N, C-alpha and C positions, 0 to 999 in steps of 0.2 A: 207897298200897301198904302192906300189913301188914308189921310188923317181921320176922316169921318168913319171909315171902316175900322181903322186901328183903335179908335176910342169909342166904338159904338156902345158897348156896355156901360162905360163911364157916362156917356151922354144920357142914356136912358136912366141910369142911376141918379144923375143930377136932376132930371125931370121929376122922378119920383120923390127926391128929397125936397124939391121946391114945392110940389103939390102937398106933400105931407106937412111941411113947415107952415104953409099958408092955411091949411085946414086945421091947424092947432087952434086957431082963434074961433072956430065954429063949434068945437067940442063934439061934433058929430062923428067925424072919422076916428078921433082918438077913442071914443067909446065903442064904436063898431069894431075896432081892432081887438078889443078885449073879448070878443065872442068866443074865439077858439080857446083862449086860456081860461075863460069862465067855464067852458065845458070840461076842460081838463081838471080844473079845480073841483067841479061838482063830482066828477068820477072819483077823484082821490078822496073827497070827503066821504063818499059812500064806502070806499074800500078801507080807508084808514079808520074812519069812525070818529069818535069824540076824543080827539087829541088836540094839543095846542096847534094853533093856526100855523105856526112856524113849520111844523112837519109837512103840512099840506103845501105850503109855499115853496119849500125846498123841492118837493116832488114836482111841482109845476115848473120850477126853474130847470130842473134836470130834464124834464120832458121837452120843454121849449128848446133847450140847447141841443138835445138829440135830434129833434125835428129839423132844426136849422142845419146841422151837420149833414144829415141824410139828404135833405132837399138840395143843399148846395152841391153835394157829391153827384147826385143824379143830374142836376142842371149842367155842371161842368162836363160830365160824361156825354150828355146830350148835345151840347154845342160843339164838342170836340168831334163827335161822330157825324154831325149834320151842320156844318158851318153856314150853309145857305139859309137855315131857319133861325139864325141867331137872334134876330130882332123879335120874332114871335115868341121864342123860348124865353128870352130875357124879360119881356113884358109879363109873361105868365109867372116866371120865377119871382120877380119883384112884387107882383100882386099877392102871391102866397106869403112872401116875407113880411107884408104889411100886417099879417095876423100872427107873426112870430116875433119879429124884432121889437116893435113897440111894447108888447106885453112883457117880453124878456127884460127890457130896460126898466119897465115899471116894477116888476117883481124884484129885480136887483136893487132898485132904488128904495123900495119900501122894506126890503129885508132887514135893514139896519134898525127899523123902528116897528117891527111887527107886534111886540108886546105892548107898546104904548100908543099906537096910532088909533084914531077913531075912524069911522066910516067916511067922514068928510075929508080927512087927511088922505085916505086911500083914493078918494075920488079926485082930489086935486093933484095926487101923485102922478096920474097919467098925463095931466096937463103940463106938469113940470118936466117929465122925462120924454114926452113925445117928440119935441123938436130935436133933441140930441139923438134919439133913435132914428129919426128920419135922415139925419146926416150920414148915418151908416150906409144908406143906399149908394151914396156917392163913393164912399171908401170901398165898399164891396165891388162896385163896378170898376173902379180903378185897379183893384187887386186882380180881378178876373181878366181885365184887359192886359195887365202886365204878365199874368200867367199865360195867356194866349200868345203874346208876343215871344215869350221865352220858348214856349213849345214850338211855335212856328220857326223860330231861329234854329232850334235843335234839329228840326225836321229837314231844313235846308242844308245843314252841314253834314 
C-alpha cells in the first residue's frame, strides 16, 4: 500500500485541521460552525421550556455526541464498502464534522461555567475551544487510517 493511500484520511484531516486553525483568527468559521448547535439549542429551548440553561446545554451536548457517533459509523461503513470513493467521502465527512466537533468542544468547555458566564464569555468560548477542536480532525483521520490498516491486514490473513 502506498504511503499516500495508506494515510489518505490522516492527510485530509491534517488539511482540515490547518484550515480550521488558521480560520480561528477570522472569527467567521468559528461562528458559522455554531449554526447546527444553535438550531439544536433552539429546539430544546422550545421543548424543555423555561428551565436552567444547564439542562438545555446538556441536551445539546448529548445530541452532538450522538450525531458524531452516527455520522462516524456511517462514514466508516461507507469507505469500507466503497474504498475507491474514500477521498470524496472523507472530505464530505470532515465538512459535516465542522458543524459537530467545534460546537461540542465549545459546549463542553463552557459547561463548567454555565451558571456564571455572561454572553461575552460564551462568545469568546468558541474562540478559545476552536483550535483544539480543529486538532481533532487530524486525530480522527489517524484513527480511521489505523482502523483501515488493521481491517485490511485481517482481510489478507
